[in-house]
N, C-alpha and C positions, 0 to 999 in steps of 0.2 A: 097368646097364640091366636092365629086365625085358623079356621077349619072349613072343610068341605066334606059332605057326607052323602051316602047313597044307601037306600034299602036294597038288599040283595036277596033273591029267592034261592037261598042255599043255606045249609047249616053253618053255624059259626065255626065249627071245626074245619069244614072245607075252606072257608075264607081264611082262617088263620094259617092253615097249611100252605095255601098259595102265597100268603104274605111273607112267610119265613123261608120259603124255598128259593134259594139264590139262582138255581138253574132257570126258574120261571120268571124272575124279575124282568128280563127283556120283553117277555110276552105282554106284560101289562104296564110297565113303566116307560112312558114316552121318552124320558131323559136317560134311560139305561140301555146301552148297546150290548154290554157284556159284563160278566162278573168273574172275579178271581178270588176265591175264598177257600180256605182249607176244609171247611165243612159245608155240605150242601144246605143244611138247615141252620140258620143263624140262631144264636142263643145269647144269654147274658155275656157281655164282654167280647163277643165275636169280632174279629177283624178281617179285613180283606181290602179289595179295591174294586171300583166300578169304572167301566169305560163309558163316558158320557156321550150324549148325542152330538156334542160339539167337539168331541175328539179325545181330550186327555183322560188318562187313567187317574183316578183320585182315590186315596185311601179312605176307609171308613171304619168306624167302631160302633158297636151297639152300646149305648150308654144307659138306657133305661129298659127294664124288662118286667113285665107281669105275664107270667105263663098263660098262654091261651087267650090273652086279651089286648096286650099293648106292648109296643116297642118303639124306641126312639133311637136315632143314630146321629153321629157327627160324620160329616163328609169333608175331607180336606181340613179337618180340625175345626170346622164350623158347625154349630148346632143346626140340624136339618129336620126333616119331617118326622112326625110321630105317626104311628099306624095303630089304629084301634079297631077291635071287632067287638060288637055288642050283640049278644044273642037276643032275638025277639020272639023266637019260637023254634020248634024242632027243625024247620026247613026255611027259616027266615032270620036274617041278621042285618045289622047296619055296619058299614065300614066307614071309618072316619079317618081323614088325613088332617094332621095339624101342621101348620107352617109357622115359622117365626114371624112376628109382626113386621119385621123389616123386609120380608119377602112376599108381599101380596101378589107380585107378578107370577109367583109359582102356583097360585091357586088354580088357574085354568089347566095347568099341566096335571095337577092332582085330580081335577074333575075328569079329565080324559082318562087317567089311570083307573078311576072308579068305574067309568063306563066299560072299559076293557075287562076289568075284574068281573063286573056283572055278566058280561057276555061269556067269559070263560067259565064261570061257575054255573051259569044256566045250562051250558052245554054239558058240563060234568054231571049236573043233577039229572038231566034228561037221558044221558047216555049211560 
């Protein structure tokens, strides 16, 4: 796996809640325009579909799950990104996105998502 990471000035709980909240995925995910999922917050085995920035709806399934720290999914049946939150302190964490080795072109998209997550969580922590 390849990865990109970012230190975030927010609690790990706040970061985790943002990453599993399907309503908020379009806020921070540059490649996600909309989400259709029976549950607002994904969990082990959750399924749904995402509308991508290039147009089509693609099905997804959560394939790996560690409560509060890690989830990975398949999109259109293909192994996709892993999402990890590592607590560094009470109001500090690191968010890591993993991408398959065959998809290095997706690392800049993930880096942009991490910047957005940092901004969203900074505002949440201040407000």
